[in-house]
Each structure stands twice: as C-alpha cells, then as structure tokens.
MARMAR-117284 format. One line per 10 residues: their letters; for each residue x, y, z of C-alpha. Coordinates in pm, 1 decimal. Layout:
residues N
A> X/Y/Z  ...
***
This chain:
residues 294
MLFPDDGITK> 2380.6/581.6/-990.6  2026.6/497.8/-943.4  1891.0/859.6/-917.5  2154.7/1066.3/-1143.9  1967.2/1413.2/-1071.2  2009.3/1350.0/-706.1  2336.9/1163.3/-665.3  2180.5/881.8/-514.5  2361.9/558.1/-576.0  2291.8/175.3/-543.2
SDLARYYRRV> 2475.3/184.5/-217.9  2271.9/474.1/-73.5  1967.7/274.9/-141.0  2110.1/-36.5/15.6  2223.1/156.8/326.8  1879.3/310.4/385.1  1697.9/-34.1/337.2  1942.7/-160.0/612.7  1879.2/123.1/831.3  1490.7/66.7/795.6
ATRAVPRLRG> 1472.3/-313.8/812.9  1354.6/-354.3/1142.8  1040.9/-168.3/1062.9  993.3/-262.3/708.2  1069.7/-637.1/715.5  760.0/-708.1/951.8  536.9/-548.2/689.5  675.2/-792.2/406.2  762.1/-1105.6/592.1  533.0/-1413.7/450.7
RPLMMERHPD> 421.7/-1225.2/152.2  515.3/-1242.8/-208.8  656.7/-959.8/-359.1  682.7/-797.6/-704.8  1019.8/-618.7/-760.1  1036.5/-295.5/-940.9  1383.0/-278.9/-1083.9  1562.0/-6.1/-1253.8  1908.8/-169.9/-1368.5  1971.5/157.1/-1574.3
GIGGKPLMQK> 1852.0/409.4/-1310.1  1512.7/567.2/-1272.1  1555.2/741.5/-1621.7  1553.2/391.2/-1793.5  1279.3/134.1/-1856.5  1187.1/-28.9/-1541.7  1152.5/-390.1/-1498.5  842.8/-507.8/-1307.4  962.8/-843.9/-1211.8  743.6/-1113.5/-1029.1
NAPDYFPDWV> 957.5/-1419.7/-1064.0  1279.4/-1468.0/-875.7  1583.2/-1523.5/-1089.8  1753.8/-1861.2/-1063.0  2091.6/-1689.9/-958.8  1953.2/-1544.5/-653.5  2095.1/-1701.4/-334.6  1917.5/-2008.2/-156.5  1885.1/-1771.3/165.0  1637.2/-1557.8/-16.4
HTAEMSKEGG> 1321.7/-1713.3/54.3  1077.1/-1770.3/-244.9  712.6/-1879.1/-297.0  557.7/-2066.8/-575.9  227.0/-1896.0/-637.2  -23.8/-2028.2/-889.3  -127.1/-1802.6/-1206.5  -317.4/-1873.8/-1490.7  -160.5/-2155.1/-1692.7  131.1/-2215.3/-1450.6
TVRHVVCDNA> 306.5/-2066.8/-1140.9  533.9/-1810.3/-1050.7  830.8/-1810.6/-778.1  806.8/-1487.2/-592.0  1063.8/-1336.0/-366.0  934.4/-1339.1/1.0  1128.0/-1078.1/208.6  1178.1/-1230.3/535.6  1498.0/-1086.0/680.4  1705.5/-775.5/642.1
DTLVYLAGQA> 1971.8/-924.0/438.7  1722.2/-988.5/161.8  1596.2/-633.8/165.4  1941.7/-513.7/103.0  2027.4/-786.1/-126.5  1707.1/-673.0/-351.9  1855.2/-307.7/-349.9  2168.7/-459.1/-484.7  1963.7/-587.4/-767.4  1820.3/-228.3/-833.3
SVTQHRWLSK> 1501.2/-317.2/-703.6  1407.7/25.5/-577.8  1054.2/-42.4/-471.5  918.0/-355.4/-344.8  520.2/-422.4/-402.0  355.5/-643.8/-172.7  81.2/-890.8/-172.1  -233.8/-817.5/39.6  -211.5/-1179.1/161.5  53.9/-1412.6/256.4
ADRPRNPDLL> 207.8/-1710.5/90.3  48.6/-1967.1/325.5  -305.0/-1860.4/234.4  -278.9/-1650.9/-104.9  -645.1/-1618.3/-164.8  -733.5/-1485.3/187.3  -614.0/-1133.4/234.9  -529.8/-1002.7/564.2  -509.4/-647.5/434.9  -769.5/-418.4/268.7
VFDLDPSGGA> -635.7/-110.2/82.3  -803.1/198.3/-38.8  -570.7/386.1/-249.9  -655.7/769.0/-276.0  -485.4/979.3/-532.7  -597.8/1318.4/-670.7  -771.9/1339.0/-1010.0  -883.9/1646.0/-1234.9  -844.4/1968.9/-1046.3  -835.3/1799.6/-713.2
DFEDVRWAAS> -515.2/1844.9/-479.5  -399.1/1654.1/-174.1  -601.8/1840.2/61.0  -896.6/1662.2/-120.9  -714.6/1329.7/-65.1  -661.6/1409.3/305.9  -1027.6/1482.1/347.7  -1107.0/1162.3/159.6  -889.9/935.5/364.2  -1069.7/1077.5/684.2
CVGGLLEEVD> -1391.2/965.4/528.9  -1267.5/618.4/465.6  -1097.6/563.1/771.9  -1387.2/713.2/973.9  -1621.7/460.6/809.9  -1403.0/166.5/857.5  -1366.1/222.7/1220.4  -1746.5/275.5/1262.2  -1780.8/-91.9/1139.4  -1501.9/-188.3/1347.9
LPTRLMTTGS> -1223.4/-235.0/1127.9  -930.2/-50.7/1271.8  -719.1/113.2/1008.6  -353.2/267.6/945.2  -247.4/538.4/718.6  39.4/587.1/486.1  173.8/809.4/224.2  245.8/636.8/-103.3  573.3/865.3/-179.8  395.0/942.0/-517.6
RGLHVVAALD> 58.6/1123.3/-522.7  -181.6/992.9/-262.0  -234.3/805.8/50.8  -327.6/443.7/134.4  -588.4/373.0/411.9  -512.5/32.6/529.8  -734.0/-232.3/741.1  -632.8/-565.7/899.7  -827.6/-872.8/838.2  -846.0/-1210.3/993.7
RRADFDTVRD> -804.7/-1406.4/681.5  -1126.0/-1582.5/679.0  -1283.8/-1405.7/372.2  -1149.3/-1455.8/14.8  -1083.5/-1175.3/-206.1  -1412.9/-1171.1/-387.1  -1589.4/-1103.5/-53.1  -1334.4/-850.3/65.7  -1370.2/-646.1/-274.2  -1732.6/-675.4/-255.0
FARRVSRVLV> -1739.2/-524.0/91.3  -1476.4/-258.5/-36.2  -1706.3/-172.3/-300.6  -1989.1/-121.4/-72.0  -1803.5/100.1/152.9  -1716.1/311.1/-140.6  -2081.4/308.0/-284.3  -2196.5/468.9/63.5  -1915.8/737.1/64.8  -1998.2/833.5/-273.5
ARHPDRLTDE> -2373.1/869.7/-172.6  -2269.2/1065.8/118.8  -2045.0/1291.2/-94.3  -2130.1/1278.9/-459.0  -1968.4/1593.4/-543.6  -1619.4/1508.6/-371.6  -1587.7/1132.5/-416.2  -1644.2/874.0/-684.0  -1624.8/511.4/-761.8  -1616.8/564.9/-1115.1
ARKAARGDRI> -1322.6/363.4/-1287.3  -1324.9/561.9/-1607.4  -1078.9/855.5/-1568.3  -1310.1/1094.2/-1794.9  -1594.4/1046.5/-1560.5  -1435.9/1137.8/-1224.3  -1394.4/1517.2/-1293.9  -1237.5/1669.2/-983.9  -1382.3/1401.8/-734.6  -1135.8/1161.4/-548.8
YLDIQRNAYA> -1155.6/810.1/-678.6  -1191.3/537.8/-403.8  -970.8/292.6/-583.8  -1026.0/-82.6/-451.8  -891.3/-256.2/-745.6  -573.8/-387.4/-554.2  -810.2/-598.6/-318.9  -769.4/-915.1/-571.9  -548.7/-1211.2/-593.1  -200.6/-1143.7/-704.7
QTAVAPYAVR> -256.0/-769.0/-712.1  8.5/-551.9/-525.3  41.8/-249.3/-323.9  363.4/-34.2/-264.7  517.8/-160.0/70.0  557.6/75.9/376.1  910.8/218.9/369.6  942.7/161.9/8.2  1134.6/402.9/-187.2  980.3/527.2/-511.8
ARPGGPVAMP> 1140.2/563.2/-843.3  1094.0/949.5/-859.6  1298.4/1253.0/-819.4  1454.4/1263.3/-471.4  1351.4/904.2/-399.1  1062.3/973.6/-184.4  952.9/722.4/55.7  622.3/544.4/124.5  595.9/642.9/497.3  342.9/509.6/775.0
VSWSELNDSD> 199.4/801.4/935.0  -50.5/847.4/1226.8  -404.2/956.8/1191.8  -340.5/1275.7/1389.3  -62.8/1351.6/1114.3  -343.1/1377.6/851.4  -429.5/1750.9/989.4  -42.8/1863.6/959.6  -37.3/2122.7/698.3  322.4/1977.4/603.3
LAPDRWKLAD> 206.0/1643.6/524.0  258.3/1555.2/168.8  256.1/1219.6/-29.2  632.6/1272.3/-89.9  731.3/1441.9/218.2  1026.9/1221.5/328.3  1300.0/1157.9/55.1  1653.0/978.4/27.6  1765.5/1322.8/-119.3  1708.9/1475.3/237.2
MEALEKRLRG> 1840.5/1202.2/461.1  1847.5/1447.7/755.0  1474.9/1488.0/747.0  1430.7/1119.4/679.6  1688.9/1004.8/933.5  1505.1/1226.0/1188.9  1173.5/1064.0/1107.6  1309.7/730.7/1149.4  1467.5/821.3/1484.1  1114.1/890.7/1622.2
EDPWSEGTVR> 839.4/647.3/1729.3  694.2/414.4/1479.8  341.2/551.6/1388.6  231.0/184.8/1332.8  369.4/39.5/1655.8  106.5/141.8/1878.1  -61.6/-150.6/2040.8  -128.3/-463.0/1846.9  -355.7/-444.5/1539.6  -582.2/-773.2/1533.9
GRSVRAADRR> -725.2/-885.0/1213.2  -1096.8/-816.5/1215.1  -1382.5/-1016.9/1040.7  -1482.7/-867.5/703.7  -1809.0/-1023.0/721.2  -1890.7/-895.7/1068.2  -1795.0/-519.0/935.3  -2024.5/-580.5/641.3  -2314.4/-655.1/878.5  -2244.3/-344.4/1073.7
LSVRAPELRD> -2204.0/-163.8/732.4  -2571.4/-271.6/652.1  -2711.5/-139.9/970.0  -2551.4/194.4/899.5  -2640.7/229.7/559.2  -2985.5/53.9/507.7  -3002.0/114.2/123.4  -2757.7/-148.8/116.5  -2996.6/-388.0/272.9  -3267.4/-307.9/12.5
ERGR> -3009.7/-337.5/-267.2  -2907.2/-685.3/-151.5  -3234.5/-826.4/-82.6  -3188.1/-850.0/306.2
***
C-alpha cells in the first residue's frame, strides 16, 4: 500500500506505468534517472536514490556518470519493462537529467520551474508561464508545457546539445532578467524565499550537470497520486487546469486524458541553438548588450 489514504497499491502504480509507457519512455530514453523510492509508502521516509542497486536485473540499462570523487551508476529507463520494474521497487517518481548519458554535460532540455510563493496562486503561475514561453518563442526556442503534479508548471525548451550547462544556465538567467525587468511587481529571480514576496520565482537552478527535473507522466508522492502531465499551450487558459489535476485516485479522469491526443505529439520539436537564441535575445533586450560589453 503506497498511498494508504487513497487505497493505491504498488500494483496500481505498476499498472499505471505500464499503461502510460508508450508516452513516458520516449521522454526518459537515454537519460540518467534519480529514483524517488517510498518503500514504506508515501507517509514514510523517502529514499532519493541515484545509484542502481547490484540486484537490479541485467536488462535494466544503466550508465556510469562522473561525480566529484568518483562515479555513480544511474538507471536509464529505455523500455516499458524497466518503468514497471521501478514501480515494483516502490520508485513512485522518476526524476530525469536534462542531458543524455552519451553527452552528459551538453543538455538537450532547458527547464523553467515555476511555483507560487507568498500570496501568489496558480493563476499567477499560469501567467508567468505565458511570459516565459512567449519570450522563448520570440528567440526561436519552441517550448512545451507540463504540470508538475505538485504546485506549479514547467516550461521546457528543446536544445541541440552543442552548448554546455554553464552556457545554457547563463542564457536562462538572462531570460529571467529580461522578464523581471518587464514585470518587477510579479516576477523575480531572487533565490532567497524571504525576498520574493508574492512574486513568482523564475527558477532556473535545474539547468546544471547532474541536476534533475520530474519526468513527464511521473506520479508524485502526494495525496491522490497526482501526475506530472504534459499539456498544450492552449490549455493554459483552461480554468480547470491545476498542477495536480490528474491523479491515480481518479483513474476515470486520468484514463480519459490518456485516451486523448498526446499534447506533445504535434510535429517534431527539433533542438535549437541556445547561442543563436542568446543573440536574438540581445537584439530584443538592448540592455543586455551593454551589460555584457557587446
């Protein structure tokens, strides 16, 4: 029993991951994972596990990744059986790297993590997401949107893997700076919670080597088993949209969602150059040119 208040068992979790594997696995393939395991259910102490245990079967793919002072052997979920096996290990939530194991220091994803703070609410988060997505589209970085299953939204852009994490994070920081300058009363890049007030924090800290973000379609260890769900940009204006709208506890609504069209399946999103996007950003925000001596 993983979610005792909702009657959700390990078998329920495994069945869900089997059901959603055709959508979830392509978003995980080739990426090192961090497993969020709850062997005593979500009310117990979680185990945030990076290393793959020795007893994992050989058909569970792994990748040896460098860390300070050594290496870590991460799980790489390349197939549906692995996703279901991880559920059997009480890994409720998979957190994925923003780069792939073959080029781990060159991300192919950029993520803005948007959560409410202070007196802000989800309406403020939706507005902030539209600002971030709009500016990234302006500089020719196509974006996708997902609920986190927790409190907020992720805005995700696809990159071409030619830039390293430092370059990507510096670009994200400049995007944040432009947006905060445009909307200082509603957005902030202030890392200190006490200094944010009711403004939405544009969190770019996940854009770093070995950092992770919740994977699309992952179940969160929260009451009801909410799912981190890809959504279309048109859904941002849906008054029913919430970060935890789809849950294992309401399988009828969740199944209806999964029977519908995948909101991320429209066309092929080709990874774009972050350096080219940065140059376009400088054109649209002249103050950045002065700041960087260009």
